[in-house]
N, C-alpha and C positions, 0 to 999 in steps of 0.2 A: 564531439559533435553528435555521436550516436546516443550518448547519455542525455544530452540536452533535448534531442528529438524525442526520446523515450519519455522524458519528464513532461514535455509539452503535450504529447499524446495522452499521457496518464491524466493530466489536468483537464484536458478538453473532452475526454470520453464521456463523462456524465452529462455534460452540456449538449453533446451531439445526440445522446439518447433522448434528452428532453426536447431537442429540436424535432427529432423524428416523432416523438409523442404528439407534439403540437400539430405537426403536419398531418398525422393520423386523425386528430380531432377535427381539422378543417374538412375532412372528407366524410364526416358522420352524417351530413345532411342527405347524402345519397344512400345511406344504409337502410335496409329493411328493418322492421320492428324486431324480428327474431335476432338479427345481428346486434341490435341495440341492447336487447335483453341479455345476450351472451356477454357483451363487453362489460355489463354491470356486474357480472359474476367473476370476471377475469381477475380482479385483485385478490380474491380469496384463493384462487388457484395459484397465483404467483406467490402469495404469502406462505401457503402450504409447502410449495416446492422450495422456497427460500428457507423455511424453517427446517426442512429435512436436510438440506445442503449444509446449513450452518451448524446443525446438530452433528452431522457426519464429520465435519471438519473442526468441530469444537470451537466455533466462533460465537462466543456468548453475546458480544455487543450487537452483532447483526441479528442474532436470534431474538433478543429482547426488543430491538428496534422494530422487527417485523411484527412482534406481538402488539406493540404500540400502534403500528400502522393499521393492523387488522382491526383493533378496537376503534381507532379514529374513523376508519371508513364505515364500520358498522354504526357507530354513534351518530354520524351525520346522514346516513342513508336509511336508518330504521324508521324514519318518519316519512309519510307519503310526500310531504312538501307542498300540500295545497295551502290556500290562503290561511285557513284556521291554524295551520301548524307553522306559519312563517316565523312567528316570534320564538317558538321553541327551537326551530331550526337555527335561527341566528344565535340563540344561547349556546347551542351545542357546537356551532362553528367557533364561537368565542373560546370555549373551553379547550377544544382541540388545538386552536391557534396558539394557545399558551402552553399546553402540555408538550407538544411535539418539539419545539425548539428547546424547552427546558430540559427534556430528557436527552435530546441529541447532545447538548452541552455536557450533561452529567455523564452519559455513556462514553463520551470521548476521553474522559479522564480515567475510566475504569480499566484495570488490567484484565487480561484473559485469565479467568480463574475457574473455567468450566461452567456448564449449564446446570447440571443437577448436583453440583457440589453444595457445601453449606453456604458459600458465597453466592452461588447461583440462586439458591432458594431464597436468600435474603433479597436479592434483586427482583425475583419474581414476586415476593411479598410487597416490595416497594411499588411495583407496577399495579398489582391487584388493589393496593390501597388507593392509588390514583384513580383507577377505574371505578372503584366503589364511591369515591368522593365525587367523581364526575356525574354518576347517576343520582347521587344525593342532591347535587346542586341544581339539577333540572326538575326536581320535585317541586310541587306547589309549596309556597311559603319561603322559598329561598331566593326570591326575585331581588331582594335588597343586596344580598351577597353578590349575585351576578351583576347587578347594576354597578357595584363598586369596581368589579373587575373590568367592566366594559366602558367605564366613564372616561371621557376625554379630559385628561389632566391639563394639557397644554394646547389650547385651540390653535395657536399660531403654527404648530407643527403638524397640522392635519393637511396632508397632501393627497392628490388623486391616487397615487400608487398605494396609499394606505386605506383606500376605501373599503369598508366592510370589515376591517380588522382592527380590534381594539389597540389603543396605543401601548398598553402594557405588553400585549402579544408582539407588536412590532419591535418593542424594546428587547424582548426575549430573543426574537429572530436576529436582531443586530448583534447582541452580545454573543449568541451562539456562533454566528458567522465570524466574528472577531476572534473568538477562541480557536475555532477550527482553522482560520487563516494563519494565525500565529503558529499553531501546532504543525500545519503543513509546511510552513517556511522552515521550521526547525528540524522536523523529522522526515518530511517528504514521503509520507505514506499514502497509498491509494485509498486507505480506509477513511482518512479525514476528507479527501476529495469527494468520496462517495457520500459522506454525511452532508457535505455542502450541497451536493446535487439533490439529496433528499429534502433539504431545507427549501431549495428553490422550487422543487416540485410541489411541496406543501403550500408554499406562499402563492403559487399560481392557483391552486385549488381554492384556497381561502379568500383570494381576491375575486373569485368568480362564484359567489355564494349559491346562485340558483342554476347551475349547469351540471346536472348529475352525470352526464356522459363525460364531461371534462374531468370531474372528480374521479370517476372510475378509471379513466385512462392514466391520469397522473399519479393516483395512488398505486396502480399497477406498475407504472414506470419507476416510482420510488423503490418498490420491491425489486424490480429488475436491476436497478443501479446497485443495490446491495448484493444481489446474487453475483453480478459481474465482478464486484470488488472481492468477494470471497474466492471466486475462481481464479482471478488474476493473482491475488496474494498467495493462494495455495500453489499455483504454478511457479511463482517466483521462489517460494520456499523449497520446492522440489528441484529447481534447476539453478539455484544461486547458492554459492557457498556463504554461510552466515557470517563467518569470521572476516573474510577478505572482500566479500562483495563481488568476486569474480564468478563467472559461470562454473557450475560444479561438474563433477565427473560424468554425471548423467547427461548434462548438456553437451559435454565433449563427445560422448558416444553418439548422440544424435547428429552433431555437426560432422563427425567423421563419416557418417553414412551419406552425407551430401557432397563429399569431396569429388572432384572431377578426375580427369586423366593425369593431371600434373599437379603435384603438391609436395610440400615438405613438412615434416613434423619434428619439433624440437622438444626435448625434455630438459627441465631446469631443476636443479637441486641446490638448496642452501648449504654451503660448506660448513662442516663441523657443527651442525645444528643441534645434535644431541648434547654435545659437550657444552655448547652455548646455553642450552636450556637448563642443564644441570647446574651450571655456574651462576646464571643470572635469574633463574626462575621461569616458570611457565608463562607468567604474565608478560615478561619481557620477550619471551619466545614468540608469543602471539603478536606483539608489536613488530617484531622482525618480519613475520609473515605478512602482516598488513602493509609494512613498508615496501617489501618486495612486490606485493600485488599492486600497490599504487603506482609503481614504476612500470611494470610490465603490461598493465592494462592499456597503456598508451603506446604499445609497440607499433613501430612504423612498418612500411612495406606490405600493408594489407594483412598483417598477422592478427591473430586473436588468441588471447590468453585464457587459460582455464586453471582452476585449482584441481590437481589430480588427486592429492591426498598427502597428509603429513606435511613435509617440507618440500614436496615435489609439485611442480607446475608443468603444464603442457602448452605449447604454442603451435597453432596451425597456420600454415602459409599456403592457402589455395593458389594454384597457378604459378607457384614459385619453385625454383630449383634450390638445391643446397647452396650453390655459389651465390645466388641472388639473395638468399635469406640470411647468410652469415653476417654481412655488414650490419644488419638490423639487430642481430643477437649481440654482436660485439658492442654496439651502442648501448644496449640494455645492461650488459655486463659492467661496462665502465661507469654508467650512471649509478648502479647499485653499489659498486665498490667505493664511489666517492661520496655517497649520501650517508652521512652519519646521523645518529639520533641520540638524544640525551636520555639516559636511563633515570627513571624516577626512583628516588629513595623510598623504600617501604616504610610505612608508618609515619610518614611526614605529613603534617597537617597542611591544609590549604594556606593558612596564614604564614606558616614558616616557609612554604614554597614561594609565596608571593614576596616575602622579605628577602629570600635568597636571590630571587629574580631581580629585585630592585637593587640589591647590593652588587649585582654584576657577576656573582660567582656562579659559573655554569656547572651543571651536573656532569657526571662521567659520560664522555662521548664514546659511543660504540660504533663499530663498523662491521659489516658482513660482506662476504663475497659469495658468488654463485658459480657453479659449474654447469655447462650445457653440452648436450649431445644432439646431433641433428642427422636426419636421414631423409631420403625422398623416395617416391615411387619409382620402381625400376623393374627390369626383367626379373631380378632376384627377389625384390620385395613388391609384390603386386597388390596386396591388401593393406588397408590402413593399419590393422593390428600388427602386421608384419613390419611395416614401416616404423611403427611406434616401438616395437621391440628392438629394432635396429638402432633407433635413436637412444633407447635406454642403454644399449651396449656401448654406444658412442659416449654417453654420459659417464659410464663406468671408466672408460679410457681417459676422459678428461680428469676424473678424480685421481687416476693413477699417475697422470702427468704432473700433478701438483696442485690441482684445483684452480679456481678463478680463471678458467679458459673455456674455449669452445672447441669441441672435437666433432669430427664427422666420420 
């Protein structure tokens, strides 16, 4: 339930930011001229801040996207916008309308390879080439090329929501959204959601050709969406264990500081894990840790599971005593002991694996057990660290008893 709610919030956040941006735009009629002039400069401040943050956290896709947004905003606002410049402004909008979804789709496939690495410099060159081509297209004598880009190919598909945006650009938006939607369904990353938010922000701008304040607000909003994505992903990396997906030891330390007057702490250890690792290999050992994590993350009784380190896990039970928490630990222990998994043979191809599956011959079935120790806050153990050490001692006793049991 918590995971589902977190996913929903992650998906809706960029659109909530867009809604706030539109609400802000509806209030611009009451602004003074200095306030309007300030908001027109706001995107550059947001892009600069976003660039520094993405550089600091080595987020090349956001970094290059911010460069593209900065160019796009400058490109469509560097003309005064009077009547004599209306045609040039429409041409520039058409170019930006095509370049942004194209690059969003391309960047979504690129892996993080650094900003000022050789790969990063190639991507910067790719952007600079597009920027140079954009300025070349708006020079005199290139009207035929632009006319081909903006030509309506299928009149029957011209709808009101496409007003002011060339059909080729609309197609680029649709393709980019489809790519990001598929990637989000498969990988569920906040980065793809943020790129979708950027696309919606840009479409709103391009659909309102002659509203410079709206353009400034939504370009800045697109930058803010990218900044939020960087911060959220960096937080997740710092507080989530990459292998198991459980909250990490750092998250555990923070949650321990929030514990009230009554709580229990349990330590869990995979039995004979080193021997298991040496026998079956580290890849299989990682599968064991992920299996255990997938079970204990759904611990009942109000408990919360954490990856402590190595083959050890920690479970917090706020407001619970040892007596109240033990039945939930026993339930976990039994589930882990009964949940076997099939070891994959090394060097086996996908085709051979498929043929073996079809022939009904299962791979080697492996089982693991865990030992647990639990303690609670008391007169003897008053601090969370003391309770955890007591739980660790209880875990040691469980090992001495023969493993696959819970000790207090």
